[in-house]
ZABA-926112 format. One line per 10 residues: number of its first residue (from 1); their letters; for each residue y, x, z of N, C-alpha, C. Coordinates in nm, 2 decimals. Last residue first. Example, Ala and Ser with C-alpha at 12.3 -4.5 7.8 and 13.67 -1.06 7.14 Angstrom:
2
2	SA	-0.22/1.28/0.71/-0.11/1.37/0.71/0.00/1.29/0.79 ~ -0.57/1.32/0.78/-0.45/1.23/0.78/-0.33/1.32/0.78
END
This chain:
165
165	XXXXXXXXXX	8.41/9.57/7.57/8.41/9.59/7.42/8.25/9.75/7.44 ~ 8.34/9.44/7.89/8.43/9.53/7.84/8.36/9.54/7.68 ~ 8.37/9.18/8.06/8.32/9.21/7.97/8.36/9.31/7.92 ~ 8.48/9.25/8.42/8.53/9.23/8.30/8.43/9.26/8.20 ~ 8.36/9.27/8.63/8.45/9.20/8.67/8.52/9.12/8.51 ~ 8.16/9.48/8.61/8.10/9.36/8.66/8.21/9.28/8.67 ~ 8.32/9.68/8.53/8.24/9.65/8.41/8.18/9.51/8.50 ~ 8.45/9.79/8.76/8.52/9.71/8.66/8.45/9.64/8.54 ~ 8.22/9.89/8.88/8.31/9.76/8.96/8.36/9.69/8.87 ~ 8.16/10.10/8.72/8.08/10.01/8.73/8.11/9.84/8.79
155	XXXXXXXXXX	8.36/10.27/8.76/8.34/10.19/8.66/8.28/10.09/8.62 ~ 8.36/10.33/9.02/8.49/10.27/9.03/8.45/10.18/8.85 ~ 8.10/10.50/9.04/8.12/10.34/9.09/8.22/10.23/9.07 ~ 8.20/10.66/8.86/8.08/10.61/8.81/8.04/10.44/8.92 ~ 8.35/10.81/9.02/8.41/10.73/8.91/8.31/10.63/8.85 ~ 8.32/10.97/9.21/8.33/10.84/9.24/8.35/10.76/9.14 ~ 8.31/11.22/9.10/8.16/11.18/9.19/8.20/11.04/9.21 ~ 8.56/11.27/9.07/8.48/11.24/8.95/8.36/11.16/8.98 ~ 8.70/11.29/9.29/8.74/11.19/9.24/8.63/11.11/9.12 ~ 8.59/11.52/9.41/8.54/11.40/9.50/8.59/11.27/9.36
145	XXXXXXXXXX	8.70/11.70/9.19/8.53/11.68/9.20/8.52/11.55/9.27 ~ 8.97/11.67/9.27/8.91/11.61/9.12/8.75/11.63/9.14 ~ 9.11/11.58/9.54/8.99/11.65/9.52/8.95/11.61/9.34 ~ 9.39/11.40/9.51/9.24/11.38/9.56/9.23/11.54/9.47 ~ 9.67/11.31/9.65/9.61/11.42/9.60/9.51/11.38/9.65 ~ 9.89/10.97/9.66/9.78/11.09/9.73/9.75/11.17/9.62 ~ 10.12/10.77/9.72/10.09/10.88/9.65/10.00/10.97/9.76 ~ 10.26/10.44/9.69/10.20/10.55/9.77/10.15/10.65/9.67 ~ 10.33/10.21/9.57/10.45/10.30/9.61/10.42/10.38/9.71 ~ 10.07/10.15/9.44/10.19/10.03/9.56/10.27/10.12/9.65
135	XXXXXXXXXX	9.96/10.46/9.39/9.91/10.31/9.37/9.99/10.25/9.51 ~ 9.88/10.76/9.24/9.99/10.68/9.28/9.98/10.54/9.26 ~ 9.70/11.05/9.25/9.72/10.89/9.28/9.81/10.83/9.30 ~ 9.63/11.32/9.11/9.72/11.30/9.17/9.73/11.10/9.15 ~ 9.34/11.59/9.14/9.39/11.46/9.09/9.56/11.39/9.15 ~ 9.38/11.93/9.06/9.44/11.84/9.14/9.40/11.73/9.08 ~ 9.24/12.26/8.95/9.33/12.12/8.94/9.31/12.02/9.06 ~ 9.04/12.41/8.97/9.17/12.47/8.93/9.22/12.38/8.89 ~ 8.83/12.40/9.09/8.82/12.33/9.00/8.96/12.38/8.91 ~ 8.83/12.58/9.32/8.71/12.59/9.26/8.76/12.51/9.08
125	XXXXXXXXXX	9.12/12.52/9.43/9.11/12.63/9.35/8.97/12.64/9.26 ~ 9.04/12.27/9.53/9.13/12.26/9.40/9.10/12.43/9.34 ~ 8.94/12.17/9.73/8.87/12.25/9.65/8.93/12.26/9.53 ~ 9.11/12.03/9.94/9.13/11.95/9.80/9.01/12.02/9.70 ~ 9.08/12.21/10.09/9.07/12.08/10.15/9.04/12.00/10.00 ~ 9.26/12.46/10.03/9.09/12.40/10.04/9.05/12.27/10.06 ~ 9.48/12.33/9.94/9.42/12.39/9.86/9.26/12.38/9.88 ~ 9.55/12.28/10.23/9.57/12.18/10.14/9.51/12.22/10.02 ~ 9.57/12.55/10.34/9.45/12.47/10.40/9.46/12.33/10.32 ~ 9.81/12.64/10.19/9.67/12.69/10.13/9.54/12.61/10.20
115	XXXXXXXXXX	10.01/12.40/10.06/9.99/12.50/10.14/9.83/12.50/10.12 ~ 10.14/12.35/9.74/10.04/12.29/9.84/10.02/12.41/9.93 ~ 10.46/12.31/9.64/10.42/12.38/9.70/10.27/12.35/9.81 ~ 10.58/12.11/9.31/10.47/12.11/9.46/10.44/12.19/9.53 ~ 10.82/12.02/9.13/10.72/12.13/9.13/10.69/12.12/9.27 ~ 10.94/11.77/9.04/10.83/11.76/9.08/10.74/11.92/9.11 ~ 11.22/11.88/9.00/11.11/11.87/8.88/10.96/11.84/8.94 ~ 11.31/11.84/9.25/11.33/11.74/9.17/11.28/11.72/9.07 ~ 11.06/12.03/9.49/11.19/11.99/9.40/11.18/11.87/9.33 ~ 10.89/12.03/9.76/10.89/11.99/9.64/11.08/12.02/9.60
105	XXXXXXXXXX	10.67/12.16/10.00/10.81/12.15/9.99/10.79/12.13/9.79 ~ 10.49/11.99/10.28/10.46/12.07/10.18/10.63/12.08/10.13 ~ 10.34/12.04/10.59/10.46/12.00/10.56/10.42/12.08/10.36 ~ 10.03/11.85/10.73/10.10/11.95/10.66/10.24/11.91/10.61 ~ 9.78/11.76/10.95/9.97/11.75/10.90/9.97/11.86/10.85 ~ 9.52/11.82/11.04/9.58/11.63/10.97/9.72/11.67/10.91 ~ 9.52/12.08/11.14/9.44/12.04/11.04/9.45/11.89/10.96 ~ 9.70/12.03/11.37/9.73/12.15/11.24/9.62/12.09/11.11 ~ 9.59/11.85/11.51/9.72/11.80/11.43/9.75/11.90/11.32 ~ 9.37/12.00/11.55/9.35/11.87/11.53/9.46/11.83/11.44
95	XXXXXXXXXX	9.48/12.18/11.73/9.44/12.27/11.60/9.41/12.12/11.52 ~ 9.63/12.06/11.94/9.70/12.09/11.87/9.66/12.13/11.73 ~ 9.39/11.96/12.09/9.49/11.84/12.00/9.57/11.91/11.89 ~ 9.29/12.18/12.18/9.22/12.13/12.09/9.29/11.99/11.99 ~ 9.51/12.28/12.35/9.51/12.34/12.24/9.43/12.29/12.15 ~ 9.45/12.05/12.52/9.57/12.03/12.46/9.58/12.14/12.34 ~ 9.27/11.99/12.73/9.28/11.92/12.57/9.39/11.98/12.48 ~ 9.33/12.10/12.93/9.17/12.17/12.86/9.17/12.13/12.75 ~ 9.51/11.96/13.06/9.55/12.12/13.00/9.42/12.19/12.94 ~ 9.55/11.65/12.90/9.47/11.76/13.01/9.50/11.88/12.94
85	XXXXXXXXXX	9.82/11.53/12.75/9.65/11.55/12.75/9.64/11.62/12.88 ~ 10.09/11.47/12.70/9.99/11.37/12.85/9.85/11.44/12.82 ~ 10.20/11.63/12.52/10.22/11.67/12.65/10.15/11.58/12.75 ~ 9.98/11.56/12.30/9.96/11.68/12.34/10.04/11.69/12.49 ~ 10.10/11.32/12.27/9.94/11.35/12.28/9.93/11.46/12.34 ~ 10.37/11.39/12.22/10.38/11.30/12.28/10.19/11.31/12.35 ~ 10.37/11.57/12.01/10.39/11.60/12.07/10.38/11.54/12.22 ~ 10.20/11.36/11.78/10.17/11.47/11.82/10.21/11.54/11.95 ~ 10.46/11.20/11.76/10.32/11.13/11.83/10.25/11.24/11.88 ~ 10.65/11.36/11.65/10.68/11.31/11.79/10.56/11.28/11.85
75	XXXXXXXXXX	10.53/11.40/11.39/10.55/11.53/11.51/10.56/11.48/11.63 ~ 10.52/11.17/11.27/10.43/11.23/11.35/10.40/11.33/11.43 ~ 10.81/11.15/11.23/10.72/11.00/11.33/10.62/11.13/11.41 ~ 10.85/11.36/11.07/10.92/11.35/11.20/10.84/11.28/11.30 ~ 10.73/11.27/10.85/10.70/11.40/10.94/10.75/11.38/11.06 ~ 10.89/11.03/10.79/10.74/11.01/10.87/10.69/11.12/10.93 ~ 11.13/10.96/10.73/11.10/10.97/10.86/10.96/11.05/10.89 ~ 11.11/11.28/10.63/11.19/11.20/10.67/11.15/11.05/10.67 ~ 10.90/11.36/10.42/10.93/11.37/10.58/11.02/11.33/10.63 ~ 10.72/11.12/10.25/10.82/11.17/10.29/10.86/11.24/10.39
65	XXXXXXXXXX	10.39/11.19/10.22/10.48/11.09/10.26/10.60/11.17/10.26 ~ 10.07/11.16/10.01/10.17/11.23/10.08/10.31/11.16/10.09 ~ 9.73/11.22/10.18/9.79/11.13/10.11/9.99/11.21/10.15 ~ 9.43/11.36/10.03/9.55/11.38/10.13/9.66/11.24/10.08 ~ 9.08/11.40/10.01/9.22/11.40/9.96/9.31/11.35/10.07 ~ 8.84/11.45/10.11/8.88/11.55/10.01/9.00/11.49/9.96 ~ 8.70/11.27/10.31/8.69/11.27/10.17/8.75/11.37/10.08 ~ 8.94/11.25/10.54/8.83/11.30/10.51/8.80/11.27/10.40 ~ 9.30/11.38/10.49/9.20/11.23/10.53/9.04/11.33/10.47 ~ 9.63/11.51/10.58/9.46/11.49/10.56/9.37/11.40/10.54
55	XXXXXXXXXX	9.93/11.43/10.45/9.79/11.35/10.60/9.69/11.40/10.51 ~ 10.21/11.60/10.44/10.06/11.55/10.35/9.98/11.57/10.52 ~ 10.54/11.51/10.37/10.43/11.51/10.48/10.32/11.50/10.41 ~ 10.77/11.72/10.20/10.64/11.61/10.23/10.60/11.64/10.33 ~ 11.19/11.80/10.25/10.98/11.83/10.20/10.89/11.68/10.20 ~ 11.41/11.78/10.27/11.32/11.78/10.36/11.18/11.80/10.38 ~ 11.45/11.68/9.97/11.50/11.81/10.04/11.43/11.85/10.19 ~ 11.35/11.50/9.78/11.28/11.56/9.87/11.27/11.70/9.91 ~ 11.41/11.31/9.53/11.52/11.40/9.65/11.45/11.42/9.75 ~ 11.23/11.17/9.44/11.31/11.22/9.34/11.40/11.35/9.43
45	XXXXXXXXXX	11.02/11.00/9.65/10.97/11.13/9.56/11.14/11.25/9.46 ~ 11.12/10.75/9.62/11.12/10.83/9.73/11.11/10.97/9.70 ~ 11.09/10.66/9.34/11.21/10.67/9.41/11.24/10.78/9.52 ~ 10.80/10.64/9.15/10.83/10.64/9.32/10.98/10.75/9.33 ~ 10.83/10.64/8.90/10.77/10.53/9.02/10.77/10.52/9.09 ~ 10.88/10.88/8.85/10.99/10.77/8.75/10.92/10.68/8.84 ~ 10.66/11.05/8.94/10.79/11.05/9.00/10.91/10.93/8.97 ~ 10.48/10.95/8.74/10.49/10.91/8.90/10.62/10.92/8.99 ~ 10.56/11.06/8.54/10.53/10.91/8.54/10.54/10.89/8.66 ~ 10.60/11.33/8.55/10.72/11.23/8.56/10.70/11.07/8.57
35	XXXXXXXXXX	10.37/11.48/8.77/10.39/11.38/8.65/10.52/11.28/8.66 ~ 10.38/11.76/9.02/10.37/11.61/8.96/10.44/11.51/8.85 ~ 10.29/12.06/8.95/10.39/11.98/8.91/10.35/11.84/8.92 ~ 10.16/12.31/9.22/10.12/12.19/9.12/10.25/12.13/9.08 ~ 10.06/12.59/9.35/10.15/12.50/9.30/10.11/12.39/9.20 ~ 9.94/12.83/9.46/9.90/12.68/9.51/10.04/12.58/9.46 ~ 10.00/13.08/9.32/10.02/13.03/9.46/10.03/12.88/9.48 ~ 9.96/12.91/9.00/9.95/13.03/9.09/10.04/12.98/9.22 ~ 9.86/12.57/8.99/9.91/12.71/8.92/9.91/12.82/9.02 ~ 9.64/12.31/8.91/9.68/12.43/9.02/9.74/12.60/8.96
25	XXXXXXXXXX	9.73/12.07/8.67/9.64/12.18/8.70/9.73/12.24/8.81 ~ 9.63/11.73/8.71/9.74/11.84/8.69/9.65/12.01/8.76 ~ 9.52/11.41/8.60/9.47/11.54/8.67/9.63/11.65/8.65 ~ 9.65/11.13/8.72/9.63/11.20/8.62/9.57/11.31/8.71 ~ 9.75/10.76/8.80/9.67/10.86/8.81/9.64/10.99/8.66 ~ 9.87/10.47/8.85/9.93/10.58/8.79/9.79/10.71/8.84 ~ 10.10/10.11/8.97/9.92/10.24/8.93/9.97/10.34/8.84 ~ 10.23/9.99/8.91/10.28/10.06/9.07/10.15/10.11/9.06 ~ 10.30/9.86/8.68/10.38/9.97/8.67/10.36/10.05/8.83 ~ 10.01/9.74/8.50/10.09/9.76/8.62/10.14/9.85/8.65
15	XXXXXXXXXX	10.01/9.79/8.25/9.97/9.65/8.28/10.01/9.65/8.42 ~ 10.06/10.00/8.15/10.17/9.92/8.14/10.14/9.74/8.16 ~ 9.82/10.16/8.22/9.92/10.14/8.28/10.06/10.05/8.26 ~ 9.65/10.13/8.03/9.65/10.07/8.11/9.77/10.06/8.20 ~ 9.71/10.34/7.83/9.74/10.23/7.79/9.72/10.12/7.91 ~ 9.83/10.66/7.87/9.72/10.58/7.94/9.80/10.42/7.93 ~ 9.96/10.81/7.68/9.79/10.82/7.66/9.73/10.71/7.75 ~ 10.23/10.77/7.69/10.17/10.70/7.64/10.01/10.67/7.62 ~ 10.35/10.98/7.84/10.30/10.87/7.90/10.24/10.76/7.85 ~ 10.27/11.28/7.68/10.39/11.15/7.66/10.24/11.03/7.77
5	XXXXX	10.16/11.57/7.82/10.14/11.43/7.70/10.23/11.34/7.74 ~ 10.33/11.89/7.79/10.27/11.78/7.86/10.26/11.68/7.76 ~ 10.66/12.02/7.69/10.50/12.04/7.70/10.44/11.91/7.80 ~ 10.92/11.97/7.50/10.88/11.94/7.62/10.70/11.96/7.65 ~ 11.10/12.17/7.29/10.99/12.08/7.29/10.90/12.07/7.42
END
């Protein structure tokens, strides 16, 4: 018997197949497993031999994209920025790029190794989990604490649009 919940726990998912969210535990060494419900909705996630590009955003979340072509394009842009910068700015630009862009490894079963910098940014060690958010063929990892802090705003926004029972 496989562990985990069946996707039917989320009745709203049937209303829009391009949206999903779930909390996933942080395992040892910063490893998470991206849920099957997300992997099945993102064909580009199925084969990530080249890895994933993590783009760290303010607000304790990060977008994940296929390394090819996004990671290569980001590194080309960073290289151009560093090469054309004043000598006094090159080190600072490199540090900023290291803070913003991370390479993650992932396998076909969704096991994804988060770099320490991303674990820290997502505050994942403190909560022992991360929030996986998929919408419109895009994938993000959120700090569960940050996600919960914004939950009241989202629920109030929904209530304004629809009279809920």
